[in-house]
BATOR-158126 format. One record per residue (C-alpha): chain; x, y, z. Coordinates in steps of 0.001 Angstrom, whole numbers. Layout:
residues N
SITE; A; X; Y; Z
...
END
This chain:
residues 603
SITE; A; 296; -157; 171
SITE; A; 1413; 3321; -1079
SITE; A; 2609; 5307; 2095
SITE; A; -353; 8308; 1802
SITE; A; -2964; 5686; 1784
SITE; A; -1285; 3502; 4620
SITE; A; -1101; 6548; 6564
SITE; A; -5168; 7688; 5492
SITE; A; -6034; 4054; 7250
SITE; A; -3746; 4501; 10157
SITE; A; -5556; 8246; 10968
SITE; A; -8939; 6849; 10397
SITE; A; -7927; 3834; 13410
SITE; A; -6419; 6550; 15382
SITE; A; -9455; 9081; 15369
SITE; A; -11655; 6615; 15943
SITE; A; -10061; 4370; 19324
SITE; A; -8978; 8276; 20386
SITE; A; -11622; 9865; 20625
SITE; A; -13031; 11213; 23927
SITE; A; -15630; 9812; 25720
SITE; A; -19045; 11392; 24665
SITE; A; -22697; 11148; 24807
SITE; A; -24903; 10068; 21328
SITE; A; -27417; 12469; 22819
SITE; A; -25609; 15069; 23954
SITE; A; -24123; 15127; 20732
SITE; A; -27578; 15032; 18614
SITE; A; -28980; 17838; 20924
SITE; A; -26598; 20262; 19014
SITE; A; -29076; 19391; 16126
SITE; A; -31709; 21509; 17984
SITE; A; -30998; 24568; 16916
SITE; A; -31783; 23451; 13374
SITE; A; -34534; 21658; 14215
SITE; A; -36286; 24346; 16142
SITE; A; -37492; 26258; 12953
SITE; A; -39598; 23137; 11661
SITE; A; -40090; 21764; 15504
SITE; A; -44096; 22240; 14875
SITE; A; -44298; 19677; 12041
SITE; A; -42047; 17402; 13358
SITE; A; -43670; 17128; 16750
SITE; A; -46975; 16565; 15183
SITE; A; -45558; 14074; 13004
SITE; A; -44519; 12250; 15831
SITE; A; -48101; 12538; 17636
SITE; A; -49541; 11274; 14176
SITE; A; -47360; 8673; 14248
SITE; A; -47837; 7816; 18022
SITE; A; -51743; 7572; 17172
SITE; A; -51199; 5211; 14163
SITE; A; -49074; 2832; 16710
SITE; A; -51642; 3102; 19184
SITE; A; -54589; 2428; 16200
SITE; A; -52805; -913; 15715
SITE; A; -52675; -1889; 19256
SITE; A; -56909; -1408; 19535
SITE; A; -56901; -3946; 17012
SITE; A; -56607; -6767; 19637
SITE; A; -59089; -5564; 21747
SITE; A; -61573; -5720; 18979
SITE; A; -60225; -9665; 18191
SITE; A; -61020; -10499; 21734
SITE; A; -64348; -9085; 21641
SITE; A; -65216; -10957; 18234
SITE; A; -63609; -14312; 19824
SITE; A; -65883; -14001; 23265
SITE; A; -68707; -12732; 21619
SITE; A; -69887; -13086; 17952
SITE; A; -67621; -16402; 17284
SITE; A; -68576; -17663; 20743
SITE; A; -72066; -16782; 19975
SITE; A; -72059; -18019; 16243
SITE; A; -73235; -14353; 15416
SITE; A; -72365; -13852; 11922
SITE; A; -73481; -10113; 11445
SITE; A; -71434; -10020; 14249
SITE; A; -68524; -11406; 13458
SITE; A; -68906; -9069; 9642
SITE; A; -69324; -5672; 11827
SITE; A; -65868; -6676; 13797
SITE; A; -64210; -7684; 10611
SITE; A; -65630; -3910; 9134
SITE; A; -64152; -2541; 12722
SITE; A; -60648; -4098; 12063
SITE; A; -60493; -3056; 8256
SITE; A; -61361; 430; 9207
SITE; A; -58484; 665; 12045
SITE; A; -55906; -1001; 9179
SITE; A; -56998; 1919; 6994
SITE; A; -56779; 4683; 9462
SITE; A; -53339; 3378; 10511
SITE; A; -51852; 2889; 7394
SITE; A; -53196; 6740; 6791
SITE; A; -52042; 8315; 9553
SITE; A; -48391; 6716; 9001
SITE; A; -48838; 8331; 5182
SITE; A; -49401; 11491; 6538
SITE; A; -46210; 11050; 9112
SITE; A; -44276; 10738; 5992
SITE; A; -45801; 13462; 4449
SITE; A; -45239; 15947; 7170
SITE; A; -41450; 15297; 7599
SITE; A; -40590; 15165; 3760
SITE; A; -40400; 19238; 3498
SITE; A; -38709; 20015; 6493
SITE; A; -36346; 17539; 6986
SITE; A; -35078; 18269; 3265
SITE; A; -34754; 22017; 4683
SITE; A; -32643; 20987; 7854
SITE; A; -30677; 19237; 5364
SITE; A; -29802; 22264; 2924
SITE; A; -29234; 24798; 5716
SITE; A; -27249; 22845; 7518
SITE; A; -24931; 21957; 4122
SITE; A; -25166; 25676; 3393
SITE; A; -23998; 26771; 6608
SITE; A; -21355; 23988; 6204
SITE; A; -20190; 25893; 2846
SITE; A; -19953; 29409; 4090
SITE; A; -17563; 27966; 6935
SITE; A; -15306; 26886; 4907
SITE; A; -15231; 29836; 3119
SITE; A; -14082; 32043; 6051
SITE; A; -11923; 29615; 8115
SITE; A; -8228; 29858; 7370
SITE; A; -6073; 29045; 4537
SITE; A; -4200; 26690; 7648
SITE; A; -7314; 25217; 7901
SITE; A; -7533; 23828; 4493
SITE; A; -4045; 23310; 4480
SITE; A; -4591; 20424; 7401
SITE; A; -8005; 18929; 5956
SITE; A; -8340; 16778; 3104
SITE; A; -10609; 17600; 1119
SITE; A; -12133; 14366; 690
SITE; A; -12956; 14526; 4769
SITE; A; -14684; 17860; 3994
SITE; A; -16844; 16493; 1125
SITE; A; -18074; 13190; 3255
SITE; A; -19237; 15323; 6077
SITE; A; -20967; 17763; 3455
SITE; A; -22776; 14458; 1870
SITE; A; -22780; 11151; 3448
SITE; A; -23171; 12742; 7124
SITE; A; -25931; 15235; 6221
SITE; A; -27697; 12474; 4939
SITE; A; -27340; 10296; 8308
SITE; A; -28554; 13113; 10009
SITE; A; -31441; 13591; 7736
SITE; A; -32637; 9591; 8012
SITE; A; -31789; 10417; 11597
SITE; A; -34332; 13328; 11856
SITE; A; -37001; 11410; 9590
SITE; A; -36652; 7990; 11151
SITE; A; -35142; 7049; 14646
SITE; A; -36036; 10406; 16043
SITE; A; -39747; 9719; 15745
SITE; A; -39691; 5930; 16022
SITE; A; -37955; 5767; 19309
SITE; A; -40417; 7602; 20753
SITE; A; -42884; 6121; 18940
SITE; A; -42016; 3025; 19664
SITE; A; -41346; 3783; 23187
SITE; A; -44726; 4443; 23952
SITE; A; -46376; 1884; 22143
SITE; A; -44413; -845; 24120
SITE; A; -45596; 1119; 27372
SITE; A; -49056; 969; 26364
SITE; A; -48681; -2292; 24883
SITE; A; -47237; -3619; 28384
SITE; A; -50093; -1837; 30213
SITE; A; -52877; -3495; 27627
SITE; A; -51277; -6986; 28876
SITE; A; -50767; -6519; 32275
SITE; A; -54618; -5383; 32675
SITE; A; -55599; -8679; 30203
SITE; A; -53727; -10837; 32754
SITE; A; -51301; -9688; 34797
SITE; A; -49333; -13176; 35361
SITE; A; -48686; -13915; 31903
SITE; A; -47828; -9892; 31142
SITE; A; -44692; -10702; 33876
SITE; A; -43489; -13786; 31701
SITE; A; -43569; -11362; 28541
SITE; A; -41505; -8612; 30857
SITE; A; -39127; -11536; 31715
SITE; A; -36274; -10581; 29065
SITE; A; -36567; -6605; 29915
SITE; A; -33324; -6162; 31741
SITE; A; -30991; -8714; 29779
SITE; A; -32574; -6675; 26574
SITE; A; -31502; -3279; 28197
SITE; A; -28113; -4249; 29723
SITE; A; -27230; -6169; 25812
SITE; A; -28387; -2188; 24240
SITE; A; -25877; 134; 26497
SITE; A; -22923; -2599; 25842
SITE; A; -23773; -2873; 21999
SITE; A; -24126; 1243; 22071
SITE; A; -20669; 1676; 23073
SITE; A; -18816; -850; 20780
SITE; A; -21180; 735; 17785
SITE; A; -20105; 3643; 18527
SITE; A; -16447; 3567; 17653
SITE; A; -17331; 1369; 14827
SITE; A; -19892; 3889; 13471
SITE; A; -17019; 6664; 13567
SITE; A; -14277; 4251; 12218
SITE; A; -16519; 3705; 9303
SITE; A; -17017; 7305; 8612
SITE; A; -13682; 8394; 8741
SITE; A; -12644; 5902; 6377
SITE; A; -15359; 6942; 4132
SITE; A; -14067; 10399; 4046
SITE; A; -10241; 8853; 3579
SITE; A; -11762; 6873; 466
SITE; A; -12825; 10204; -912
SITE; A; -9707; 12256; -862
SITE; A; -8103; 8973; -2740
SITE; A; -10712; 9286; -5794
SITE; A; -10834; 13188; -5079
SITE; A; -6549; 13287; -5930
SITE; A; -7063; 10108; -7930
SITE; A; -9565; 12284; -10916
SITE; A; -7464; 15578; -10483
SITE; A; -4180; 13559; -10750
SITE; A; -5256; 11468; -13434
SITE; A; -2369; 12722; -15787
SITE; A; 590; 12476; -13461
SITE; A; -1028; 8352; -13069
SITE; A; -1129; 7814; -16577
SITE; A; 1869; 9955; -17491
SITE; A; 3912; 7450; -15150
SITE; A; 1747; 4533; -15578
SITE; A; 716; 4180; -12139
SITE; A; -2696; 3293; -12791
SITE; A; -2812; -554; -11342
SITE; A; -1184; 708; -8374
SITE; A; -3454; 3128; -7582
SITE; A; -6772; 876; -8236
SITE; A; -4604; -1623; -6101
SITE; A; -3713; 967; -3083
SITE; A; -8034; 1950; -3516
SITE; A; -8841; -1774; -3292
SITE; A; -6825; -2283; -101
SITE; A; -8162; 984; 1624
SITE; A; -11733; 30; 127
SITE; A; -10982; -3777; 1872
SITE; A; -10622; -1957; 5062
SITE; A; -13670; -123; 4782
SITE; A; -15430; -3014; 4295
SITE; A; -13675; -5181; 6964
SITE; A; -15078; -1830; 9490
SITE; A; -18512; -2281; 8026
SITE; A; -18693; -6191; 8055
SITE; A; -17747; -5775; 12067
SITE; A; -20434; -3384; 12335
SITE; A; -22937; -5528; 10713
SITE; A; -21880; -8390; 13449
SITE; A; -22135; -6434; 16096
SITE; A; -26071; -5322; 14560
SITE; A; -26845; -9245; 14155
SITE; A; -25586; -10227; 17560
SITE; A; -27816; -7173; 19095
SITE; A; -30618; -8153; 16620
SITE; A; -30459; -11746; 17607
SITE; A; -30987; -11433; 21757
SITE; A; -33835; -8529; 21277
SITE; A; -35515; -10658; 18806
SITE; A; -34799; -14033; 20423
SITE; A; -35222; -13197; 24224
SITE; A; -38827; -11838; 23330
SITE; A; -39768; -14668; 21274
SITE; A; -39000; -16939; 24094
SITE; A; -41218; -15279; 26298
SITE; A; -44305; -15057; 24091
SITE; A; -43493; -18924; 23537
SITE; A; -44032; -19205; 26917
SITE; A; -46923; -17139; 27411
SITE; A; -48761; -19317; 24612
SITE; A; -47929; -22596; 26869
SITE; A; -49169; -20894; 30299
SITE; A; -51814; -19070; 28663
SITE; A; -53156; -22321; 26824
SITE; A; -53003; -24152; 29823
SITE; A; -55113; -21577; 31471
SITE; A; -58011; -21328; 28826
SITE; A; -57863; -25738; 29256
SITE; A; -59038; -24876; 33198
SITE; A; -61208; -22413; 32536
SITE; A; -58909; -19722; 34270
SITE; A; -59128; -17565; 31096
SITE; A; -60945; -17078; 28099
SITE; A; -60358; -17998; 24532
SITE; A; -60786; -13940; 23416
SITE; A; -58323; -12804; 25998
SITE; A; -55801; -15054; 24986
SITE; A; -56558; -14383; 21474
SITE; A; -55838; -10527; 22463
SITE; A; -53038; -10886; 24659
SITE; A; -51185; -12964; 21927
SITE; A; -52420; -10692; 19220
SITE; A; -50819; -7245; 21472
SITE; A; -47576; -9020; 22080
SITE; A; -47417; -10120; 18154
SITE; A; -47822; -6350; 17318
SITE; A; -45341; -5227; 19865
SITE; A; -42593; -7176; 17776
SITE; A; -41445; -4258; 15517
SITE; A; -41290; -1796; 17814
SITE; A; -38749; -4262; 20186
SITE; A; -37284; -5546; 17082
SITE; A; -36254; -2149; 15780
SITE; A; -34774; -923; 18747
SITE; A; -31725; -2245; 17489
SITE; A; -31121; -906; 14477
SITE; A; -32694; 2335; 15491
SITE; A; -30064; 3071; 17927
SITE; A; -27517; 2238; 15412
SITE; A; -29184; 4647; 13304
SITE; A; -28737; 7118; 15907
SITE; A; -25193; 5958; 16674
SITE; A; -24352; 6983; 13115
SITE; A; -25834; 10000; 12921
SITE; A; -24416; 11043; 16475
SITE; A; -20925; 10469; 15029
SITE; A; -22025; 12246; 11309
SITE; A; -23257; 15339; 13970
SITE; A; -19807; 15134; 15991
SITE; A; -17879; 15003; 12412
SITE; A; -20122; 18058; 11278
SITE; A; -19204; 20053; 14275
SITE; A; -15564; 19512; 14540
SITE; A; -15403; 21840; 11195
SITE; A; -18353; 23768; 12426
SITE; A; -16209; 24751; 15792
SITE; A; -12977; 25625; 14367
SITE; A; -12258; 29278; 14517
SITE; A; -13039; 31106; 11290
SITE; A; -10679; 33929; 10088
SITE; A; -11365; 37032; 12141
SITE; A; -11078; 41002; 11794
SITE; A; -9804; 43284; 14012
SITE; A; -12652; 44979; 16419
SITE; A; -10874; 48589; 16779
SITE; A; -9241; 49558; 13709
SITE; A; -5828; 51059; 14292
SITE; A; -5053; 54960; 13050
SITE; A; -2556; 54818; 9985
SITE; A; 541; 55221; 10383
SITE; A; 2231; 58646; 8319
SITE; A; 4158; 56121; 5640
SITE; A; 2947; 54737; 2462
SITE; A; 2703; 51842; 527
SITE; A; 3662; 48038; 1577
SITE; A; 5728; 48149; 4583
SITE; A; 6975; 44923; 6297
SITE; A; 8157; 45765; 9968
SITE; A; 9970; 42676; 12100
SITE; A; 7246; 40266; 10317
SITE; A; 8193; 36515; 11641
SITE; A; 5940; 33772; 10693
SITE; A; 5784; 29781; 11300
SITE; A; 3490; 27501; 10421
SITE; A; 845; 26647; 12761
SITE; A; 1206; 23170; 12528
SITE; A; 4686; 23486; 12607
SITE; A; 7250; 22495; 15945
SITE; A; 7242; 25398; 17878
SITE; A; 11048; 25461; 18847
SITE; A; 11486; 25305; 14771
SITE; A; 13281; 27850; 13156
SITE; A; 10385; 30374; 11647
SITE; A; 10007; 30463; 7777
SITE; A; 10394; 34275; 7981
SITE; A; 12328; 35611; 10831
SITE; A; 12326; 39492; 11107
SITE; A; 11605; 40846; 7309
SITE; A; 11820; 44475; 7069
SITE; A; 11157; 45621; 3808
SITE; A; 9154; 49074; 2531
SITE; A; 7963; 49170; -1282
SITE; A; 7271; 52651; -1687
SITE; A; 3939; 54157; -3176
SITE; A; 3334; 53470; -6829
SITE; A; 6745; 51277; -6932
SITE; A; 7564; 47763; -8257
SITE; A; 9455; 45648; -6290
SITE; A; 10658; 42054; -7081
SITE; A; 11317; 39406; -4811
SITE; A; 14075; 37365; -5285
SITE; A; 15264; 34199; -2934
SITE; A; 15854; 30619; -3423
SITE; A; 14021; 27405; -3153
SITE; A; 12315; 27366; 153
SITE; A; 13574; 31231; 1131
SITE; A; 9767; 32130; 2089
SITE; A; 9106; 34022; -812
SITE; A; 5489; 32503; -1602
SITE; A; 4835; 32350; 2285
SITE; A; 5394; 36125; 1906
SITE; A; 3252; 37124; -428
SITE; A; 509; 35189; 944
SITE; A; 863; 37207; 4432
SITE; A; -342; 40539; 2647
SITE; A; -4160; 39450; 1511
SITE; A; -3628; 37394; 5028
SITE; A; -3696; 33984; 3608
SITE; A; -1916; 33459; 6672
SITE; A; -1471; 35536; 9895
SITE; A; 1817; 36698; 10606
SITE; A; 3345; 35383; 13913
SITE; A; 5532; 38433; 14880
SITE; A; 5510; 42081; 13764
SITE; A; 2862; 43684; 11297
SITE; A; 1808; 44329; 7801
SITE; A; 1243; 47876; 6889
SITE; A; -973; 49047; 3608
SITE; A; -456; 52953; 3400
SITE; A; -101; 52961; 6927
SITE; A; -2952; 50892; 7845
SITE; A; -1762; 47304; 9597
SITE; A; -3649; 44427; 8155
SITE; A; -4802; 43116; 10849
SITE; A; -6949; 45824; 11862
SITE; A; -8911; 46261; 8268
SITE; A; -11595; 43946; 7554
SITE; A; -10865; 41255; 5192
SITE; A; -13596; 42369; 2897
SITE; A; -11896; 45555; 2165
SITE; A; -8412; 44403; 2594
SITE; A; -8642; 41970; -496
SITE; A; -10688; 44772; -2344
SITE; A; -7316; 46417; -1850
SITE; A; -5266; 43740; -2721
SITE; A; -4956; 41569; -5568
SITE; A; -2764; 38626; -6495
SITE; A; -1959; 36074; -8732
SITE; A; -525; 32761; -7971
SITE; A; 2287; 30727; -9873
SITE; A; -23; 27671; -9855
SITE; A; -3723; 29315; -11675
SITE; A; -6879; 27779; -10095
SITE; A; -9769; 28365; -12219
SITE; A; -13023; 27126; -11597
SITE; A; -15830; 25219; -13423
SITE; A; -17405; 28903; -14959
SITE; A; -17161; 30549; -18291
SITE; A; -13944; 32306; -19032
SITE; A; -15346; 36208; -18229
SITE; A; -16544; 34709; -15110
SITE; A; -13467; 33280; -13816
SITE; A; -11747; 36687; -15099
SITE; A; -14457; 38820; -13429
SITE; A; -13910; 37162; -9840
SITE; A; -10872; 40024; -9438
SITE; A; -13478; 42761; -9835
SITE; A; -16612; 43968; -8641
SITE; A; -19792; 43120; -9109
SITE; A; -20662; 46473; -11189
SITE; A; -17830; 45217; -13996
SITE; A; -18549; 44065; -17305
SITE; A; -17327; 43577; -20955
SITE; A; -15232; 46552; -20637
SITE; A; -12982; 45936; -17805
SITE; A; -13038; 42423; -19081
SITE; A; -11269; 43084; -22634
SITE; A; -8608; 45471; -21132
SITE; A; -7707; 43188; -18271
SITE; A; -7580; 40058; -21227
SITE; A; -5554; 42742; -23109
SITE; A; -3177; 43106; -20310
SITE; A; -2579; 39608; -20081
SITE; A; -2406; 39015; -23719
SITE; A; -5127; 36838; -23680
SITE; A; -6548; 37363; -26748
SITE; A; -6822; 33470; -27486
SITE; A; -10176; 34024; -25712
SITE; A; -11748; 35217; -28595
SITE; A; -11041; 31928; -30355
SITE; A; -12589; 29949; -28126
SITE; A; -15991; 28197; -29140
SITE; A; -18443; 30659; -27224
SITE; A; -15580; 33496; -26698
SITE; A; -15654; 34791; -23093
SITE; A; -19002; 32739; -22240
SITE; A; -16665; 29810; -22679
SITE; A; -16999; 27083; -20093
SITE; A; -13261; 25888; -18950
SITE; A; -13750; 22960; -17131
SITE; A; -12744; 21879; -13904
SITE; A; -9690; 23640; -12969
SITE; A; -9327; 24783; -15851
SITE; A; -7466; 21751; -17330
SITE; A; -9170; 22243; -21035
SITE; A; -6857; 25090; -21465
SITE; A; -2512; 24901; -21310
SITE; A; -1054; 25979; -18651
SITE; A; 251; 29214; -20108
SITE; A; -3274; 30206; -21002
SITE; A; -4343; 29217; -17553
SITE; A; -2006; 31764; -16230
SITE; A; -2418; 34646; -18649
SITE; A; -6314; 34052; -17138
SITE; A; -5422; 34529; -13836
SITE; A; -2976; 37653; -14200
SITE; A; -5823; 39131; -16287
SITE; A; -8380; 38157; -12835
SITE; A; -5620; 40090; -10649
SITE; A; -5421; 43599; -12485
SITE; A; -9197; 43502; -13847
SITE; A; -10248; 45037; -10749
SITE; A; -7358; 48048; -10891
SITE; A; -6205; 47335; -7430
SITE; A; -4168; 49835; -5744
SITE; A; -1492; 46825; -4540
SITE; A; -700; 43846; -6505
SITE; A; 1076; 40831; -5366
SITE; A; 2335; 38282; -8294
SITE; A; 3726; 35009; -7421
SITE; A; 5931; 34204; -10642
SITE; A; 3125; 35129; -12926
SITE; A; 4772; 34605; -16266
SITE; A; 6676; 31452; -15233
SITE; A; 4329; 29258; -17374
SITE; A; 4938; 31576; -20684
SITE; A; 6824; 31532; -23666
SITE; A; 9596; 34059; -24339
SITE; A; 7627; 35702; -27008
SITE; A; 4296; 35729; -25427
SITE; A; 5953; 36993; -21898
SITE; A; 7965; 39696; -23881
SITE; A; 4302; 41106; -24968
SITE; A; 2569; 40558; -21580
SITE; A; 5490; 42738; -19854
SITE; A; 4906; 45279; -21942
SITE; A; 1315; 45584; -21116
SITE; A; 1836; 44802; -17401
SITE; A; 4289; 48010; -17612
SITE; A; 1468; 50268; -17862
SITE; A; -171; 48636; -15355
SITE; A; 2715; 48618; -12715
SITE; A; 2887; 52379; -13059
SITE; A; 24; 53503; -11583
SITE; A; 178; 50287; -8811
SITE; A; 1797; 49193; -5437
SITE; A; 3413; 45820; -6613
SITE; A; 5632; 42822; -4712
SITE; A; 6419; 40663; -7770
SITE; A; 7966; 37250; -6961
SITE; A; 10472; 36547; -9913
SITE; A; 13099; 34033; -10873
SITE; A; 13770; 35226; -14131
SITE; A; 16120; 38063; -15187
SITE; A; 12880; 39180; -17684
SITE; A; 10657; 39202; -14734
SITE; A; 12695; 41235; -12774
SITE; A; 13376; 44068; -15155
SITE; A; 9715; 44853; -14793
SITE; A; 10418; 46134; -11141
SITE; A; 11626; 49179; -9713
SITE; A; 13640; 47837; -7302
SITE; A; 14891; 44408; -6000
SITE; A; 14700; 42192; -2978
SITE; A; 16833; 39277; -1700
SITE; A; 15641; 37074; 595
SITE; A; 17853; 35022; 2386
SITE; A; 17722; 32921; 5417
SITE; A; 14489; 34155; 6366
SITE; A; 15628; 37974; 6203
SITE; A; 15049; 40433; 3386
SITE; A; 19410; 40550; 2809
SITE; A; 19330; 43071; 85
SITE; A; 17644; 45793; -1502
SITE; A; 18486; 47816; -4538
SITE; A; 17918; 47927; -8749
SITE; A; 18547; 44581; -10579
SITE; A; 22147; 45557; -11951
SITE; A; 23195; 46910; -8457
SITE; A; 22672; 43559; -6668
SITE; A; 24072; 42544; -10227
SITE; A; 27432; 43998; -9518
SITE; A; 27493; 43731; -5427
SITE; A; 25785; 41015; -4139
SITE; A; 27234; 37206; -5680
SITE; A; 24018; 35787; -4021
SITE; A; 21938; 37426; -6259
SITE; A; 24418; 37172; -9002
SITE; A; 24279; 33437; -8728
SITE; A; 20978; 33061; -8445
SITE; A; 20749; 35089; -11630
SITE; A; 22802; 33222; -13205
SITE; A; 20313; 30509; -14432
SITE; A; 22395; 27850; -12495
SITE; A; 20756; 29271; -8982
SITE; A; 17108; 29771; -10742
SITE; A; 15110; 27106; -9014
SITE; A; 11274; 26760; -8713
SITE; A; 9738; 27888; -5439
SITE; A; 8186; 24770; -3739
SITE; A; 6505; 26793; -1024
END
């Protein structure tokens, strides 16, 4: 099994076995804020189901009347009357259960939709560090499979655990009133069944959590395989991936079989013990009828009531199983919802007198890094003057991309501060900050939308064809006009129907379409050929003339776009100057620009 897949299997096992003890009831109670708006229909549905179930328990009483009355007296008219009442009771029961289903369908679909919408909204507000830690398949499974389990719980177990409990209590009272000795015989298995249910609940909770986590891991593998299909095919690794998937799928199969064995065990106990008790009551009741101590009608009514309680008793096992799965699904849902979203400062600071983009003693360490490890950035001081373009150069792993991600607060600084026109970015509302700062990353990301929609994501809602055309011209993305539907052409998932250079030009167009005051570009021209690069650079110079820009660069041609260059080395700014000054005076910079020292930045 490849290491990533093996790691997913181990993580699922660890999450299931090391999770803290919890109460399923307490977990499920967290659903109340979502259920509260539709509580009236749900309570009405539960009441209707109770009435339907209790209606079914009236049937044995009619049978008792028929056996001891019309049947014993050979009264044909009375028998037909009894049959009519039995038919009427059956129709009423069926109608009530159908009404219950109608009552819960719409509100529960609403609850599921609201929970999914809130989960998606929370994911948009969570910091990048959260998304770096979490596998996308785990998040996807929480938004789909887990919420499906929650909806099923609200539709079925939530109602029928109540309905069946009321039915069992009502049925036991009816049996005790008919003959208390037979009633005690039937009640004999109650204590062993309760003990088994408690034992079953604890073990099944662990297995249910493990299975749901493994489903998330399996979803991750499928998603990564689909997105990386070119790599898999290019290196001929499809058999290896298929084998790894089968092994992970086999692990999930084993967990599901373990769940099935637990459920089979509890179901065997819940079904067998009451059946034995009913059999004992039948023998004892028959003896009493033969001795004349009990009427035949009473015995028929008693046994009919006991048989009517088979479904409420037998269903306890899988209702508890579904409740446990819903409880773990709820826990997994709130694991995401309980994460702290990005927060804006409560009080906005007064701007400092300096303008432009400034880094003051910026220190950054990734949240999941060892606290004692060396920070990625350690005391960065840099000032990009208003209207100036600053190229950022450094060796692989020097933290260039990380530094650019701090400007729009994709990550939060560990220490120090970053200011835009004298205002601390930590004090700016994120919406305002990201309206001021536009970004284009080295790896362009496009969405399953039209070309125009992808580009106009970088502008406000009022932007239209004029702004789109200007941005495409700056990015030298005239190829858009040759697409089948022009700017309305759908680019497909991640824009993989386009070349790397085309995607990068669209990402650059998205960055400049809104005429931002600050522009952060992470090696935006790396995928372009020399002729296209020259054309883009010529157009980009006009944009940079009116913008304060920080540009990560690896090639001299990109560096020459900037007014000055900053060399990042050892987590600090080692030198600042023009390209020619640093080329002359700084050996490290000269080495990087020589060609042998240029590397692709990996972080």
